[in-house]
N, C-alpha and C positions, 0 to 999 in steps of 0.2 A: 623897850621891846620893839619899837618901831624901827630902830636902826638895824636890828637883826633881820627883820623882814626884808629890808632893802637889799641886804647882802644876798639873801636867798634868791631874789629876783634878778640879780645881775648875772648875765651869762658868764660861765667860766671860760677862761682863756684857752684857746686851742693849744695843744702841746704835742710835740714829736720828739722822741729821744731814742738813742741807740743804747740798749741795755747790755748787749753782748754780741760779739762777732766771733764765729768759730768755724773750724773745718768739721763738718758733721760726718763726712766720709771721704776717703781718698784711696784709690787703688791704682796700681801700676802693674802691667803685665808686659813681659818681653818673651813671648812664646817661642821664638826662634833663636834665642841667644844660646851659645855665643856666635853661631855661624852668621847671624844677621849683621854682626859688626864688620865682617870682611866684605860685605856687598857694598860696592861704591855707587850703586844706582841711586838716583835722587828719588826719595819716597814721596808719595802723595799723602797729603794731610786732609783728613775730614774732621769737621767739628759739628757736634750737636749740642744744643742748648735747650734747657727747660727750666721753668721756675714754678714754684708753688708756695702757698701760704696757708697757715692754719691759725685760728685764734686759740691762744693758750688760756686766757682768762679775759674778762672784760677789759678792752683797751690794750691788750698785750698780744702781739702776734709773732709767730716764728715765720720767717720768710727764708726760702732757700733757692739757690740756683744750682743746677747740675750741669756741668760741662763735661762732655766726653770728646776726647781727642784720639783719633785713630790714625796711625801712620802705616802705610802699606807700600810694598814694592810688588807690583802685579797682584797676585792673590795671597801673598805672604804678609802677615802682620808683623811690622817692625816693633811697634809698641802700641799699647792701649792705656790711656790715662783717663780715669774718671774722678772728678772732684765735685763734692757737694759742699758748697760754701753757704753757711747759714748765719742768721742773726736773729736776735730777739729785739723787737721794737715796741716802744710804748707810744700809742696814738690815742690821745685824749681829747674829748670835746670837739671832734671833727665830724661834720655832717656825714651820715652813712654813705651817701653817694661818692664822697671823696676818699673814703677809706680804701675802696677797691683800687683806685688809681695810685694811692700811696704805696700799697703793698705790691702792686703790679708794675710800678714804674720807679718810684723814688727809692724803695728798699733795694730792688735789684741793681740799680745804678750805684748804690753805696757798696753792695757786696761784690760787684764784678771785679774791681781792681784786686781784691783779695784772692778771688778765684783765679784770676789771670796769673798772679804771682805764684800761687800754689802749683798750678799746672806747669809753669815754666821751671820752677824748682825741681819738681819731680822728674821732668824730662831731662834736665841737666844732670841730676843725680843718677839717672839711668845710663848716662854716658853718651847722650845725644845732644845735638845743637838745640838751644832753647826754642820753644814754640811761643811766640808772642801773639796772643789773641788780639784781633782788631777790636776797637770799641764796638759796643752793641747799642743799637737804638731801641731801648726797652719801650719807649713810647710807641714806636711803630709796631713792635711785637704785640703790645697790649691791644692796640687798635685792630690788628690782624686777628688776635684771639677773640675779641668781641664780635668781629664780623663773622668769623667761623661759627661762634655760638649762636648768633642770630640766624644764620643760614640753616644750621642744623635744627633749630627750633621751628623754622618755617617748613622744613622737610617733614618733621614729625607732625606738624599741624595738618599737612596735606594728606597724610596717610591715615 
């Protein structure tokens, strides 16, 4: 019996694994087709990015990044692409403080290349030149979100 007690006292090894990566949502709009294809003006590209996470069960999280790419010529939309790339990740025996960083930095870094490829494929299938998203520094985004949360908490405390 003493041997079994020793096993219970030993800390379990930390674990991280990717259970599934998938496109949760994708949409493409070309509101001014087919006329927009005859306009030779160079469009302006705008990119928005967001990420979120939720716990599915103990130690299992769904993490998703949403990328919105808007192409415009003056006030006319050339195309609008929205992609939500998601993954299910298992995070076991990791200190609570580190889980937030893993789902806010590590998981989005894993998902981003898939989202980048999906955006590019949709744009090409729509008949346009590919849009190649530049790498994203999720660590800086995470730090910025933390700072904004701290500032909003301070503002609420003042009122």
